C-alpha positions in Angstrom: 104.6 121.1 153.1 106.3 124.4 152.3 106.8 127.1 154.9 103.9 129.6 155.2 102.3 132.3 157.3 98.8 131.5 158.3 96.6 134.2 159.9 93.4 132.9 161.5 90.4 135.2 161.2 88.5 136.0 164.5 85.2 135.9 162.4 85.8 132.2 161.8 85.3 131.4 165.5 82.3 129.1 166.0 80.2 127.8 168.9 80.4 124.0 169.4 78.1 121.4 170.9 80.8 120.9 173.5 79.8 124.3 175.0 82.6 126.6 174.0 83.8 128.7 171.1 86.6 127.4 168.9 88.8 129.2 166.4 90.8 126.7 164.4 94.3 128.2 164.2 96.0 125.3 162.5 94.5 122.1 161.3 95.8 121.0 157.9 95.6 117.5 156.3 99.1 118.0 154.9 100.4 118.6 158.5 98.7 115.7 160.2 101.0 115.6 163.2 99.5 118.6 165.1 96.5 120.9 165.3 96.1 124.1 167.3 92.7 125.7 168.2 91.9 128.6 170.4 89.1 127.7 172.8 86.9 130.3 174.7 84.7 129.3 177.5 82.2 131.8 178.8 81.8 132.6 182.5 79.7 130.0 184.4 80.0 127.4 181.6 81.2 123.8 181.9 82.1 122.0 178.7 80.7 118.6 178.0 82.5 115.6 179.4 84.2 114.1 176.4 87.3 112.2 175.2 89.4 112.2 172.1 90.1 108.7 170.7 93.8 108.4 169.6 94.6 112.0 170.2 96.7 113.6 173.0 95.5 117.1 173.9 97.3 119.9 175.7 95.5 123.0 177.0 97.8 126.1 177.3 95.8 128.5 179.4 96.1 132.0 178.0 93.7 134.0 180.2 91.1 133.5 182.9 90.7 130.7 185.5 89.3 127.3 185.0 88.5 124.1 186.9 90.0 121.2 185.0 88.7 117.6 185.3 90.6 114.7 183.8 89.4 111.1 184.3 91.4 109.4 187.1 92.9 112.6 188.5 91.9 115.0 191.2 90.3 118.1 189.6 92.5 121.2 189.8 92.2 124.9 189.3 94.1 126.2 186.2 95.2 129.7 185.3 97.1 131.7 182.8 100.5 130.0 182.0 99.4 126.5 183.0 99.7 123.6 180.6 97.3 120.7 181.0 98.3 117.4 179.5 95.3 115.1 178.6 96.3 111.6 177.4 94.4 110.1 174.5 91.1 108.5 175.4 90.8 110.1 178.9 87.5 111.8 179.8 87.8 115.6 180.3 86.0 118.8 180.8 86.7 122.3 182.0 84.6 124.8 183.9 84.9 128.6 183.9 84.0 129.7 187.4 85.2 133.3 186.8 83.6 136.5 185.6 85.6 136.8 182.3 86.2 134.4 179.4 88.5 131.4 179.9 90.8 131.3 176.9 93.3 128.5 176.0 95.0 126.9 173.1 94.1 123.2 172.5 97.1 121.6 170.9 96.4 118.1 169.6 98.7 115.3 168.4 98.0 113.9 165.9 95.8 116.7 164.6 92.1 116.9 165.7 89.6 115.2 163.5 85.8 115.3 164.4 85.4 111.5 164.3 87.8 111.3 167.3 85.5 113.3 169.5 83.4 111.2 171.9 80.7 112.8 174.0 80.5 110.9 177.3 78.5 113.4 179.3 75.7 111.7 181.3 73.5 114.8 180.7 71.7 114.7 177.4 72.3 117.5 174.9 
């Protein structure tokens, strides 16, 4: 892959079944080692409990406050500047208990592919 400048378009943000808004910043087949998405969780929303098969995910919190749950760990409050490491295959979800949007980067290695997403929430869609 050659060097490039990529400018994501805010209008490309979309709502997902997971319960948040996603803007794919970088997810290219010819750069399969990483993907980066901006996630936005509205106030009062908890994303669906899910895991990513074979993909390690990191949340870099940009703004807002969240309540992070990762399978096997004690839930913790997260805020701007925090980095959350989520091993491949571990159940996870995040809640926005605040009054403003919770915004973070979701950095995946290898890159996120939809087939890796597994909804494990006990509440039906």
